[in-house]
C-alpha positions in Angstrom: 0.0 0.0 0.0 2.8 2.4 0.8 3.9 2.4 -2.8 0.8 4.3 -3.7 1.5 7.1 -1.2 -2.1 7.4 0.1 -3.2 10.1 2.4 -6.4 8.3 3.5 -6.9 4.5 3.5 -10.4 3.1 4.1 -10.3 -0.5 5.3 -13.9 -1.4 6.0 -15.3 -1.2 2.4 -15.4 -3.4 -0.6 -12.6 -3.2 -3.1 -13.1 -0.1 -5.3 -16.2 1.1 -3.4 -14.8 4.6 -3.5 -15.3 4.6 -7.3 -19.0 5.2 -6.6 -18.8 7.7 -3.8 -19.4 11.4 -4.4 -19.1 12.9 -1.0 -17.7 11.6 2.3 -17.3 13.0 5.9 -14.6 12.1 8.3 -15.0 13.7 11.7 -16.2 17.3 10.9 -14.6 17.5 7.5 -16.8 17.0 4.4 -14.9 16.0 1.3 -16.0 15.8 -2.4 -14.6 13.0 -4.5 -13.6 14.9 -7.6 -11.9 12.4 -9.9 -10.2 9.0 -10.1 -6.5 9.1 -9.4 -4.4 8.2 -12.5 -1.2 6.5 -11.4 2.4 7.3 -12.4 5.2 4.7 -12.4 6.3 5.3 -8.8 4.2 2.4 -7.4 6.3 0.0 -9.5 9.5 1.1 -7.8 10.6 -1.0 -4.8 11.2 1.6 -2.0 14.0 -0.3 -0.3 16.0 -1.1 -3.4 14.8 1.5 -5.9 14.4 -1.3 -8.5 11.6 -1.0 -11.0 9.3 -3.9 -11.6 6.2 -4.5 -13.7 4.0 -4.9 -10.7 1.6 -3.7 -9.4 0.9 -1.6 -12.4 0.8 -4.5 -14.8 -2.0 -6.1 -12.9 -3.9 -2.9 -12.4 -3.6 -2.1 -16.1 -5.4 -5.4 -16.9 -8.6 -4.1 -15.3 -8.2 -0.5 -14.2 -7.1 1.2 -17.4 -9.1 3.8 -19.3 -7.9 6.2 -22.0 -4.3 4.8 -21.6 -4.2 5.7 -17.9 -4.2 3.3 -14.9 -6.6 4.4 -12.2 -6.4 3.5 -8.5 -7.9 5.5 -5.7 -9.7 8.9 -5.8 -8.7 12.5 -5.5 -10.8 14.5 -2.9 -11.1 18.1 -1.9 -12.2 19.2 1.6 -15.3 21.3 1.0 -16.8 22.0 4.4 -15.0 22.1 7.8 -17.1 22.7 11.0 -15.3 25.6 12.7 -16.5 24.4 16.1 -14.7 21.0 15.8 -11.2 19.7 15.2 -10.1 19.6 11.6 -7.5 16.9 12.4 -7.8 13.5 10.9 -6.7 10.5 13.0 -6.2 6.8 12.3 -9.4 4.9 13.2 -11.9 7.7 12.4 -15.1 6.6 10.8 -15.7 7.5 7.1 -19.4 8.4 6.5 -20.5 8.0 2.9 -22.9 11.0 2.3 -23.5 10.5 -1.4 
């Protein structure tokens, strides 16, 4: 997972469930899912050795490719932050699917 450099990882959802989400809330922060994340070649580089390999992009390309781009994950933008609450995200917080 670390090869993809995620900012947020949702563990209690079906694979690729985020493809169908439009809006989520974590704590008091509402986020809009704006577009799928197209992947560069960095995930195919082994962090410990800097060696490049075909995986995991080869496998993802077999079923996650569109318009010559490999997609994995989503790009989101924070839209609404409750000024009365904390705007800090923490491991273990619940992700509410709004839309």
